[in-house]
C-alpha positions, -999 to 999 in steps of 0.1 A, spaced: 351 103 -103 342 127 -131 303 109 -128 309 119 -91 322 154 -100 296 159 -126 269 150 -105 286 172 -74 284 198 -95 249 202 -103 233 191 -68 262 226 -64 242 240 -87 207 230 -71 215 245 -39 228 279 -52 195 284 -67 175 274 -39 199 298 -17 187 324 -47 155 322 -45 152 317 -5 167 350 -8 149 363 -27 116 354 -10 131 370 24 141 400 8 102 405 -11 87 395 18 97 421 43 95 444 18 59 432 9 54 436 47 69 471 56 51 482 29 15 477 42 24 486 77 44 515 70 16 527 36 -20 519 48 -39 548 62 -11 574 56 -36 600 55 -64 593 82 -48 617 105 -43 656 97 -8 666 92 12 679 128 15 716 129 46 711 150 67 684 129 50 685 91 34 715 86 67 738 77 85 712 55 50 709 35 45 740 31 77 747 14 68 713 -7 35 731 -15 53 768 -25 75 748 -46 50 737 -66 19 758 -68 39 784 -75 62 787 -104 100 792 -90 134 796 -110 164 763 -102 178 785 -74 148 791 -54 143 746 -60 181 742 -50 178 766 -20 146 767 -10 138 800 16 130 795 54 142 757 54 143 747 88 166 716 82 186 706 44 162 706 16 161 664 4 131 656 25 113 692 5 122 679 -24 109 642 -22 73 658 -10 67 681 -41 83 654 -66 52 635 -50 23 663 -51 46 665 -92 33 628 -94 2 619 -71 -11 658 -63 -11 679 -32 -28 657 -8 -13 644 24 -12 611 17 11 618 -11 30 643 18 40 612 38 45 588 8 77 593 8 93 587 41 75 558 44 86 540 14 118 551 22 114 537 57 100 507 41 133 500 22 152 501 56 137 469 63 150 446 37 181 470 38 192 461 77 183 422 59 211 424 41 238 439 71 222 405 90 237 385 59 269 405 61 279 400 100 261 372 105 264 331 93 227 323 97 199 339 76 176 332 106 199 361 129 188 386 96 153 378 95 142 380 132 168 413 133 144 425 102 115 416 124 124 433 153 128 466 137 103 462 120 78 461 150 92 488 167 70 515 173 90 545 170 104 533 132 73 531 123 58 558 134 84 582 128 88 569 93 51 575 85 53 612 94 57 638 61 90 646 78 123 636 71 134 612 98 122 583 85 140 588 48 170 599 69 168 564 92 164 547 58 204 566 48 219 555 79 210 522 75 224 524 39 256 543 50 261 512 76 256 481 46 283 494 23 302 501 55 299 460 59 305 455 21 336 478 16 354 451 40 354 429 10 352 450 -20 366 489 -18 338 501 -45 311 498 -21 334 533 -4 311 546 -28 278 541 -13 295 551 18 297 581 6 269 584 -4 251 573 17 266 602 39 256 626 10 217 617 17 219 624 52 239 650 54 213 665 31 182 652 46 198 661 89 226 678 82 260 675 90 261 671 122 243 634 119 263 627 92 298 633 110 285 616 138 276 583 121 307 591 99 326 585 130 309 558 142 318 542 109 353 547 114 350 536 150 343 500 139 366 502 108 395 507 131 389 480 154 373 451 131 393 458 99 420 490 104 439 482 68 405 498 50 414 531 69 450 525 50 438 521 14 437 550 -9 411 534 -31 389 536 -6 393 569 7 385 581 -27 356 563 -33 347 574 4 355 611 -13 341 607 -47 304 597 -30 301 623 -7 312 648 -32 273 662 -37 271 668 -2 295 687 -5 282 711 -37 254 718 -22 269 729 12 291 750 -10 268 765 -32 243 773 5 272 789 17 278 813 -14 245 821 -20 233 822 17 272 843 26 254 875 41 237 857 69 261 823 71 259 834 113 227 830 111 212 804 90 189 778 104 203 749 88 238 750 106 226 761 131 198 729 137 219 706 127 251 719 151 235 736 184 220 707 194 255 697 213 251 728 232 223 748 229 182 735 241 153 737 213 133 759 239 106 769 208 95 726 209 65 714 226 47 683 208 21 670 221 26 653 254 13 618 235 47 622 213 69 611 239 50 575 250 62 567 215 97 555 225 81 540 259 55 520 240 89 500 216 71 473 233 83 442 240 115 446 226 124 473 252 121 444 283 149 426 261 173 447 264 197 443 287 197 406 275 208 415 241 239 440 248 247 418 275 248 391 249 269 416 226 295 419 252 304 387 261 312 385 219 330 413 218 352 397 199 333 392 167 331 412 138 285 414 146 293 428 182 317 448 176 295 465 149 269 466 176 290 479 201 302 506 182 268 514 169 249 516 198 275 523 227 292 560 206 257 567 198 242 562 233 274 583 245 269 609 219 234 616 225 238 618 264 262 650 256 230 665 239 215 693 261 188 701 235 173 657 242 146 655 212 127 623 205 142 614 172 173 616 179 169 578 193 159 566 159 192 559 140 204 534 167 171 511 175 192 492 140 220 479 159 195 472 189 179 451 162 214 433 152 218 422 186 184 413 196 179 392 162 214 375 164 200 365 205 170 354 191 184 332 163 209 319 191 183 306 213 164 293 186 187 272 170 199 256 208 185 228 230 153 232 237 140 234 273 165 262 278 162 280 307 153 322 297 152 347 325 127 348 350 119 386 343 111 374 310 79 360 319 75 389 344 81 420 327 56 406 299 32 400 326 28 431 340 31 446 304 -1 424 294 -18 436 326 -8 476 321 -19 476 283 -50 462 292 -55 485 320 -49 512 296 -74 496 272 -102 500 298 -96 533 310 -90 543 270 -124 526 262 -140 549 292 -127 583 283 -146 582 250 -125 612 237 -135 616 201 -101 611 186 -89 586 159 -60 578 173 -74 580 210 -102 555 199 -77 531 183 -56 525 211 -86 506 226 -78 483 198 -39 479 194 -37 477 241 -60 452 240 -41 425 207 -8 435 225 -22 430 263 -27 395 245 -5 388 225 24 394 257 -3 368 279 6 344 254 42 350 252 47 353 289 28 316 293 49 304 267 81 316 286 69 303 321 72 267 301 104 272 279 84 267 246 107 280 218 74 296 201 71 327 223 95 347 195 72 339 168 37 350 196 59 381 200 70 389 160 34 382 149 14 397 172 35 427 176 27 427 139 -8 423 142 -13 449 166 4 472 147 -17 467 116 -49 468 136 -33 506 149 -30 516 112 -62 502 102 -79 514 129 -67 554 126 
C-alpha cells in the first residue's frame, strides 16, 4: 500500500510539473506571437494628426523642456487623463524621440492583454483549449491590432480592462485579488477617464452579484478594492485642487462623461478608419452563434461573465450619443471568450458535426469580397503605404476564407486551425508590407 502511494505521489508530481511546463509554454507562445504582431514596423506610417499628434506633442514637451513636478503630474491642455502621455514620455527618455518609441508603450501593453485573456480563460473554463482558442481569436481581431499599434491610450486601456476582469475572477477564491481590481480601475481612470472606469466597474459588480454574491458583503473585499483605487482618487483630487478655478470647463471631465449626452462634433477621422471595425473578419460571421451558445449555457459561470460583460457594455454604447470607433474595444475580449468556448466544444465533440449552413456561405462571400478588393486596390495604384499593403492582405485573407469554407462544407474540424493561422499570417503580412 505504501509503495502504491509512493508511486502515485511521484506520478502526480510529474503530471503537475508537466502541467506547469505546458502552462508556461502557452503563455510564452501567446506573448511572443502578440509582441511580433504588435511591434513590427511600428514607425512605418506617420503619426495620425486626428488621434496621436496631440498626446505625442505633450509628451515631447515633457521630455524636451525642463518642467517641474506639478507640470509633469498635471500636464496642461490634455485631451484625456495623463497615463498614456506619461508612458510615451518615459519611452522617449529611454529610447529617444521618434515615432517607434511613441507607439511602443501601447503596443507592448496591448500585447500583454493576450496572455492576460488566456488567464481569464483558465479561470472560467475547465479546458485549456477554450482559453487558447479565446486568446487566438482576440489576437487576430484587426480592430484590436489597429488601435493597439497607435500612440494613443486605447490599447493600454484595453490591457488594464482585461487585467481588472482577471482580478475580478481571481478574487472569487482569494479576497486579496480585490486589490488588483482597484488597481485596474485606477489605471483605466488615469488612461481614458472616470466614465469608462465606472462602466467597467458596474459590469464587474453585476457579474459578481449574479455569480458570487457573497463577495459583495465581504468587508475585506471592499477594503482591497478601495485601497487599489486610491491612487486614481488621489490624482483626481489633486487635479480638482489644481484646476479649482476652471473645473466646469476642464476637458478631462467633459471628455470622460459627455459622451452619454453630447456628440463629439470636432472629431473627423478619415473614412478608412471606420472600415477597421467592419474588417473584424472572419469572426463577426460567427458572432451570432457565439452569443446564442453563451445564452444556452447562461447558468454556467463563464456564460454569466460573457453575457454581463458584452450585454451591459453594448447597452451602454447604444445609449451614448457620441459614437466613436474605439468605444467598442473593451467588448472584444468578452466576445473572444464566447467564441473560444464554442470552438473548443466543437473541437472536442464528435467528428463530422453539422455546422450552420451560413458559415460556409458567409466564408465564401467574404472570400469573393476580398478577392474583389485586392484587384480593386491593385488597379487603383494609390501611392500610399497602407493602400499598397492592402492587396497583399486581401489576397491572403481571401485564400484563408476559401480553404476554410471548403473545410466547413466537408465538416472538417481543421477549418478552425486554418482560420486562426491564416488570419494571423495575413495580419502579419499586412504589418510587414506597410
